C-alpha positions as CSV (number, residue, x, y, z in Angstrom):
1,M,23.2,-30.6,219.2
2,I,24.9,-27.6,221.6
3,S,28.6,-27.9,219.5
4,E,26.8,-28.1,216.4
5,L,24.8,-24.8,217.2
6,I,27.7,-23.0,217.6
7,N,30.0,-24.8,214.6
8,C,26.5,-23.9,212.5
9,F,26.4,-19.7,213.5
10,E,30.2,-19.2,213.4
11,S,30.6,-20.9,209.9
12,I,27.8,-18.8,208.4
13,N,29.2,-15.3,209.3
14,G,31.4,-15.7,206.3
15,K,29.2,-17.1,203.8
16,E,27.7,-14.4,201.7
17,E,25.8,-16.9,199.9
18,V,23.6,-16.6,203.3
19,R,21.3,-14.2,203.8
20,V,19.5,-14.7,206.5
21,V,18.6,-17.5,209.2
22,L,15.7,-19.4,210.3
23,L,15.6,-21.3,213.6
24,R,13.5,-23.7,214.0
25,G,12.1,-27.0,215.7
26,K,11.7,-30.5,213.7
27,G,8.9,-32.2,214.8
28,K,6.3,-31.4,217.5
29,S,8.6,-28.7,219.3
30,F,10.8,-26.0,218.5
31,C,12.5,-27.4,222.1
32,A,11.3,-29.4,225.2
33,G,13.9,-28.4,227.2
34,A,17.1,-30.4,228.0
35,D,17.8,-34.1,227.2
36,L,17.0,-36.5,229.9
37,N,19.6,-38.9,229.3
38,W,22.4,-36.0,229.9
39,M,20.5,-34.2,232.7
40,K,21.0,-38.0,234.3
41,D,24.5,-37.8,233.5
42,V,24.8,-34.4,235.2
43,T,23.5,-35.3,238.5
44,S,27.0,-36.8,239.0
45,Y,29.3,-34.2,237.5
46,G,31.4,-31.6,240.3
47,Y,32.1,-27.6,239.5
48,E,34.7,-28.4,236.8
49,E,32.8,-30.5,234.8
50,N,29.6,-28.6,235.0
51,L,31.4,-25.1,234.8
52,K,32.8,-26.7,231.2
53,E,29.2,-27.7,230.3
54,S,27.6,-24.5,231.2
55,L,30.4,-22.2,229.4
56,R,29.6,-24.6,226.2
57,L,25.7,-23.7,226.5
58,S,26.4,-19.7,227.0
59,H,28.8,-19.8,223.8
60,C,25.8,-21.2,221.8
61,F,23.9,-18.7,223.0
62,Y,26.5,-16.2,222.4
63,S,26.9,-17.3,218.8
64,I,23.5,-16.5,217.8
65,Y,22.9,-13.6,219.8
66,T,26.5,-12.3,217.7
67,C,25.6,-13.8,214.7
68,N,26.2,-11.5,211.5
69,K,23.2,-12.2,209.7
70,P,19.6,-11.6,210.5
71,T,18.1,-14.2,212.6
72,V,14.8,-15.0,212.8
73,A,13.0,-18.0,215.4
74,V,10.4,-19.8,214.5
75,V,9.0,-21.3,217.3
76,H,5.7,-23.8,217.7
77,G,5.0,-26.7,220.2
78,A,6.9,-26.0,223.3
79,A,10.0,-23.7,224.4
80,I,11.0,-24.9,227.5
81,G,13.9,-23.8,230.0
82,G,16.9,-23.5,227.5
83,A,14.8,-23.1,224.7
84,N,13.7,-19.6,225.4
85,G,17.6,-18.6,225.1
86,L,17.7,-20.0,221.7
87,L,14.5,-17.9,220.5
88,A,15.7,-15.1,222.7
89,A,18.8,-14.9,220.9
90,C,17.8,-14.3,217.8
91,D,17.0,-11.0,216.1
92,M,13.3,-11.5,216.1
93,A,10.9,-14.3,217.2
94,F,7.3,-15.6,215.7
95,C,5.5,-18.7,217.6
96,E,2.3,-20.3,216.6
97,E,0.0,-19.0,219.2
98,N,-0.7,-22.5,220.8
99,T,2.8,-22.5,221.7
100,T,3.7,-23.4,225.4
101,F,6.6,-21.9,227.2
102,S,8.6,-21.9,230.4
103,L,11.5,-21.3,232.0
104,S,10.8,-23.8,234.3
105,E,14.3,-24.5,235.7
106,V,13.2,-23.7,239.0
107,K,11.1,-26.1,239.4
108,I,13.8,-28.6,239.6
109,G,16.0,-26.8,241.9
110,V,18.4,-25.0,239.3
111,I,18.4,-21.4,237.8
112,P,18.1,-20.0,234.3
113,A,21.2,-18.6,234.1
114,C,23.0,-18.9,230.8
115,I,19.8,-17.5,229.4
116,S,19.3,-15.0,231.3
117,P,21.4,-12.2,229.6
118,Y,18.9,-12.5,226.5
119,I,15.4,-13.2,228.3
120,L,16.0,-9.6,230.2
121,K,16.7,-8.1,227.0
122,R,14.0,-9.1,225.6
123,V,11.3,-8.7,228.4
124,G,13.0,-6.5,230.9
125,E,14.1,-7.1,235.0
126,F,10.7,-7.4,236.3
127,G,9.4,-9.4,233.5
128,A,12.5,-12.0,233.7
129,R,11.7,-11.8,237.5
130,E,8.1,-13.4,236.9
131,L,8.8,-15.7,234.6
132,M,12.2,-17.1,236.4
133,L,10.7,-17.1,239.7
134,T,7.6,-18.8,239.2
135,G,8.6,-21.1,236.0
136,R,4.7,-20.4,234.9
137,R,3.7,-21.5,231.7
138,I,2.3,-19.2,229.2
139,K,1.0,-19.5,225.8
140,G,2.0,-17.3,222.3
141,R,-0.5,-14.6,223.1
142,E,1.0,-13.8,226.6
143,A,4.3,-14.6,225.0
144,E,3.6,-11.6,222.7
145,K,2.4,-9.1,225.2
146,I,5.4,-9.6,227.4
147,K,7.9,-9.2,224.2
148,L,9.5,-13.0,224.7
149,V,8.5,-13.2,221.2
150,N,7.8,-10.4,218.4
151,Q,4.4,-11.6,217.0
152,S,2.2,-14.6,218.1
153,L,0.1,-16.1,215.6
154,P,-2.6,-19.2,214.2
155,I,-0.7,-21.8,212.8
156,D,-2.3,-21.2,209.3
157,E,-0.7,-17.3,209.3
158,L,2.7,-17.7,211.0
159,E,4.7,-19.4,208.0
160,K,2.9,-16.3,205.8
161,Q,4.2,-14.0,208.1
162,V,7.7,-15.1,208.1
163,A,7.8,-15.5,204.5
164,S,6.9,-12.0,204.7
165,V,9.4,-10.9,206.8
166,V,12.2,-12.9,205.1
167,N,11.1,-11.0,202.0
168,L,12.0,-7.7,203.6
169,L,15.3,-9.3,204.6
170,L,16.6,-9.7,201.5
171,T,15.7,-6.4,199.8
172,S,17.8,-5.2,202.9
173,G,21.7,-4.6,201.9
174,P,23.3,-7.8,203.1
175,S,26.6,-5.6,204.6
176,A,24.6,-2.9,205.7
177,M,22.3,-5.5,207.5
178,S,25.5,-7.0,209.1
179,Q,27.1,-3.7,210.4
180,C,23.7,-2.8,211.8
181,K,23.5,-5.6,214.3
182,K,27.0,-4.2,215.2
183,L,26.0,-1.1,215.7
184,I,23.2,-2.2,218.1
185,F,25.5,-4.7,219.7
186,D,28.0,-2.2,220.5
187,I,25.5,0.5,221.7
188,S,23.6,-1.4,223.6
189,N,26.7,-3.5,225.3
190,T,29.7,-1.6,225.3
191,L,29.7,2.2,224.7
192,S,28.7,5.2,226.6
193,L,26.0,7.6,225.1
194,E,29.3,10.1,224.7
195,E,31.5,7.3,223.1
196,A,28.7,6.6,220.4
197,L,29.1,10.1,219.4
198,E,32.2,9.7,217.4
199,Y,31.5,5.9,217.0
200,T,28.1,6.5,215.5
201,A,29.2,9.0,213.2
202,R,32.6,7.5,211.7
203,M,30.3,4.3,211.1
204,I,27.7,6.0,209.0
205,A,30.7,7.5,207.1
206,E,32.3,4.4,206.0
207,I,29.3,2.7,205.1
208,R,28.1,5.6,202.8
209,A,31.9,5.5,201.0
210,S,31.5,1.7,200.9
211,E,30.4,0.1,197.6
212,E,27.0,-1.2,199.0
213,G,26.3,2.0,200.4
214,Q,27.1,3.7,196.8
215,E,25.2,1.3,195.2
216,G,22.4,1.8,197.6
217,M,21.9,5.5,197.0
218,Q,22.7,5.7,193.4
219,A,19.5,3.0,193.0
220,F,17.3,5.2,195.2
221,L,18.1,8.2,193.2
222,E,18.2,6.2,189.7
223,K,14.8,5.1,190.7
224,R,15.8,1.2,190.5
225,T,16.5,-1.8,192.4
226,P,19.8,-2.2,194.0
227,G,21.9,-5.0,193.0
228,W,21.7,-7.1,196.0
229,V,18.4,-7.5,195.4
230,K,17.4,-10.6,193.3
231,K,15.2,-10.3,190.2
232,Q,12.3,-13.0,190.9
């Protein structure tokens, strides 16, 4: 499944017809943690085998985080252990209010290492310390309060909210959203404030001169819908 997720998110990057990605679970839970049979196998692995497995898992979360399409996690049931990396790597996450969340790795003597960059981005250092060190379980409302998810909703309101967010994303320029994600990634992860001076100026200049940028500005001035918005 990890390999399938990597292949899926990396292939999506080149598909113009894909405008928004929803990541959700099928069945009772979003993701209830690692497969038990896999865990039995891992207990017999040496360092090199463990490293190979862990690198693949890290690659999975990174492929979601760097996907050039807007990504939305829709969470229900339970999000245990590595499941929190899946949702935290998405641009937005919405959950059903009775969802159970837990970074439970310490309870079995390991650590939530591969998901940590994305959890820290979501909840900050000291929020992550509490979740990771205690492994305690929280529900949707608390997950929203600490910003692990954007919003926690009753089950009958969750799908309406997700549909509303998707509709908003579909009215935004596809290329502009991809470039916006690149902008956020670079500003957050690679550039100093001084380096960002010229970088941001160059980026907006390129976008304004692009076909999509020209269409968007013309549509605004002419009080019409831009070409990328599908007629209902």
